[in-house]
N, C-alpha and C positions, 0 to 999 in steps of 0.2 A: 517573725510577726508580731503584731503588737499594733497598739493607739500611742497617739502622743498625748492624750489628755494626762494631766496629774493624778496621780491615785490617791485616795483617802488611806487606803491600806497597801501594805506589801505581803503577800504571803510567799514565804519561800522555805525550801528544804524538799520533803520526801514527795515523790511521784510513784505510780507505778499503774500499770493496767488489770483490772479487777474483772478475773472470769470464774463466774458464779454458776455453776448448772442449777438448775431448779429441779426440785424433788416433787413429782407428780401426787406421791402418796401424803395427805396430810396427818396420818397417823406418825406418831414418834418412830423413831427406826433408831433400834440400837447400833453404837457405833461398830461394836464387836461384829454385827452381822452383814454392817455396810460395808466394810474394809478387810472382809475376812479373803483370806490371799486365793486366787483362784476362781473368786465369786464374781459375777457381773451384776453390776446394779445398773436398771435402766433409769433414765433421768430423763428429763424435757430439753426444752431449749436453752440454751445458757445465755444468762445475761453477760454482757461483757460492756465495762465501764472505765472510764479513769478511777483510779483511789487515790490513797495517802492524802497526807495534810494539804499539799499543793492544790490537787483536784478537788478534794472533798471539802475543805473551808473555804476555800480560794474561790470557789465557782459557787459555793452557797450564799459567801458575801457580796458575790457579783449578782447572783438572782435575787437577793434582799435588797438591792439597790443600792451598795456601798461600791463607788468604783474603786477596782483591786487590780493590781499588778500582779501576776503570776509567775515566780523564778523557780525553774526546776533543772535539770539533766536528766536526758535521755541518751540512748544508745542510736546508731546509724543504721537502725533495723526496722523490719515491718512495725513491731509494736510502738517504736519509737513515731513512725509515721502517723499510725492511726492515732496515739495520743494526742499528736500537732493537730489531727482533723478534728478529733473529737473536742478539744479546747476550741479550736478556731470556729466550731461551728456554735459555740455558746456567744460569741462576740466579745469574749474577753480579751484584755490585755495579757497576751500571754509571751514571756522572753526564755524559751527553751535554748538552752545550749546543749548542742549536740555532741557527744564526746565519740569522737571515730573509733576509738579504741574498745570503746566499752558496750555493754549489752543494756537493754531496755528492760527496766523493773518490772516483774509481774505478780501477781497473786492468784492462786486456784483455792476460791472461797468455798469451802464445803459446808453448807448450812441447813442439815437436814431438820424436818419439824422436831421440835421438843427438844434439840441440842444445842449447846453452845457453839459458835463457830468455830472451824477448825481454819487454818490457813497453811498451803505451802507456798511459799516466798522465796522469790530471787530477788535480791537487793540491787544488783547490777548497777547503774552507771551512779546511784543515790552513793554510793561509798565513796564515790570521786568528786563528790561536790565540795566545793571550797567556799572560802570568804570572798576570793576572789570574783565568783559567780554572781554576788550581789554589790556590784559598784555603787558608789556613789548616786552617779547619774539614774540608777534606777530607784533611788529610795528618794530622790530629790522631790518636795513638795507633798510628801505623803504625812500622815500623822500618826501611822502607825505599822510596826513591823512584827508579823507574827511568824515565827519559825516553829517548823514542825520537825518531830521525831529525831533529834540527834543520836538515839542508841544506834539508828540505822545508816547515820552520815558518819563515816569512821574517818573519814579527812577531817573532818571538823574537830573530833574527840582526840587526836593524836597530839603528842608534845602537851598532855594536861590540858586538852581542850583550848589550845591557844587561838585557833581560827574563829572558833565558837566564840571564844571570849571577846576577840576582836570584831567580830560583826556587830556583836550587841554594844560593846563601846562606841562604835562609829554611828550607831543607830541613834545611840542616846546624845552624843555630841552634835548629831545634826537634827536635834530636838522632837525625835519620835519617840512616842511612847512605844514599849515592848511588851510581846507577848511570847509564851513559851510553852508548847504541849509535848508530851513523850509518848511515847510507845512500849508496848511490852518487848523483853527481850528475853532470850536464852542466858541464863548465868555463867553457864559454860562456854560462851562465845566472847570473841575479842570486846565487844561491848559491856560485857559481863566483868571482865578483869579490870574495867575503868574504876578508879577511886571515886565513886560519885559524891558521896559527902563533901570531899574535897573540893572536886570540880563544883558543886552546886554553890559551897561557901563563896566560891569568886565568881560566879556567873548570876547567882540570884537578886544581889543587891543593886542589878542592872536589869530587873523583869519586873516590869509593873504588872503584868497578868500572868499567873502559873496555873496551867490546866490540866492537871494530869489525872487520869484516872485513880482511885485509891489504891489498888494493886501494885501501879506503876511506882507511884510515889513511896509506898512500904519498902518496896522492893531497892528504891534507889537510895533511900534514908537508913534503913534497917532490916539485912537482909535475913538475919535471926528471927526477927518478928514475923515478918513476910513467910518464913516456914513455918512459924506456929498458926498463922493463919490458914496456911494451906492444909496442914494437919487438921485444924477445927474443921475445916469443910469437908475432909474426907473425901475429896474428888468432886464435889458438887460446887455451886457457885459460891464463890469466897465471899460477896457481898451480902449474900443472904444471910452470913452467919456474922456479919459486923454491927457491932453497936455504934451508933454514930457519935455519942457523948464519949464513950469509953476509947473507941478505937479511931475514929476520924478526926474529931477537934484536936486531940493532942498532936497531930499531924500537921495541922493547919496553923497552929501556935508555934511550932519548930520553924515553918517555913516563914512565918513574919518575922521569928527572930533572927532568920538568915538574911531578911532584906526583902523579901517578896513585898509587895505593897497589897495585892489581891490575890488570894488563892481560891479557885474555883474546882472543887476534888468530885470527880464524877464516880459516882457509888452503883453504875449500872442499873438495873431495873428498879432499884430503890431512890434513885434520885440524884439530887446534888446539894452538896454543902459547900457553905461560903464564908470567908472571912475576910475582913479589910483591916489594914494597919490603923495607925492613929492620925490624926488630923494632918500634923507634919509631914509624915510619909505620904499620906494621900496627895497633897499639895503639891507634891514633886511630880504627879503624874501630868505630862503636858495634853489634857484633854481638858474641854469646856463642861466638866461638870461640878456638880457643888460637891466641895470637900465635907460638908457637914452631912450630907445625906449618908456619904460612905465611910466616913472615918468610924472605926470600931463596930461597924457591922457586920454581922455574923447571923447564920440560919440555916436552916435546911430546908428544901422542897422536894416533898416528894415526887416521882416520876408520875406523870399524866397518862392515864389508860388507853393505849390506843384501840383502833377499832378490830385490827388484826395484826399479828407479827408476823412477818414475812422473813427477814433478815434484820439482824444490828449490824449490819457492815455500816461504816460511817456515821452511825449514830451519835458519837462522840464528837467528830469533826464538826457536824452541821449544828449540833447544840453549841458548841464553840463558836462557831460563826454568828449564831443568834445572840449569843452573850456579848460577842465583841461588837457586833453592829448596834446593839440597844444601848452599849458602853458609850460609842461613839455618838449618840445621839443625846448623851447627858442624861440619860435616866436613870434612877438610883438603883442600888443594888438588887433588891428583891423583886422587882420588876425586870430585870436583865436575867437575874436566875430563873424565873419562872418562862419566860419566853426561851432561855434555853431548854428547860425540861421538856417544855410543851412541843419544841421543834425536835427534841430527840425522838419523842413518841410519835411525830408524824413521820420520822426517818423510816421507824421500822416496820412501816404499811408498806415498803417497796424493797426490791431485791437490791438497788444501787442507793446510794446516799442521798440524791438530789431528786428522785421522783416524786418523793412523797412530801417535799418542802411547800411550804405554805407562806405565803405574805405574812409581815409580823403583825399587820393589823388585822388580820384574819385571825392569827395566833390570839391577838389581844380579845378578839370578839368571842372565842371560844373559851377563854378563860374566865372572861366576865360572865359566861352563861351558865358557869359550874360546871365546867368539866371535871370530871371525877378522878381522883387520886389512885395509883396503885394501892395505895395503903392510909 
């Protein structure tokens, strides 16, 4: 399935089916009571949508008016067929590789009121996704390659990340700007045994936009510091305990020293921190924006206040879509980050990643009218 038009953006990597039971009680429910053995907890109708970077960021870019090609791998099963149908209904340019030997990835998203999301996740065919799934022909004519969730794409990580490095090298050789998003992972898993600082030292010089969450980034670069963050939070939301200047800004500086051109660090309900490299590095990004606007730019945009909070599923992915769409427009970094933070706030007003999405022109109007921040 797919269209013949040349894409502006190509989004490749992780895809899954998200199954989110709706909780009818609006009051906070202690997890210990919710998941007690032998207990039956009544829930509402399940929200079933595509999830993962390819669906969330890719379809958000598509809805925001950026011609986008979606590349992912699914199994030859009912979930895979459903993902294909849901993506086709969006009218997007979809290139799904059907893995006859694999199964389709899915997540059960448990998002009770007043509690951070919990995931039961099956990686499925994502683990077999390889560099060959993104041939030159599918990158041809595009301006940007965005790749999402390497920790769940184990084939891309093996042999020192050889296939991941090769994909980014090809994209750069073809003249595309590059963007990379991460995802949380279990330190005891195969992804947790990767020497991430060593891999990122080779990968990040080929990355124009790196867009991890604060926790993901800290775990990747400094596992002992991440353990300190967890201890400081005492089981609560880590981002609530972070000091932007002391904890986040030094990580952004470290990323620039490793070769990243622009870092956007997602800090949950706190907001977004952005920092760009110097003029010489910014001029190396093959996009039509003014390097004078971007060079050495940095700042923190507090999260905008949503009208209600239903689920944070996909908020980070859709805020990335708004950020990349704005960069492709050639807008300055503060405007890109404001749109990203505002889009994340819209996303949490719905169970899925896309139902709360607003056109960027409407986002601009709401910001200009004095949209309140969380802090």
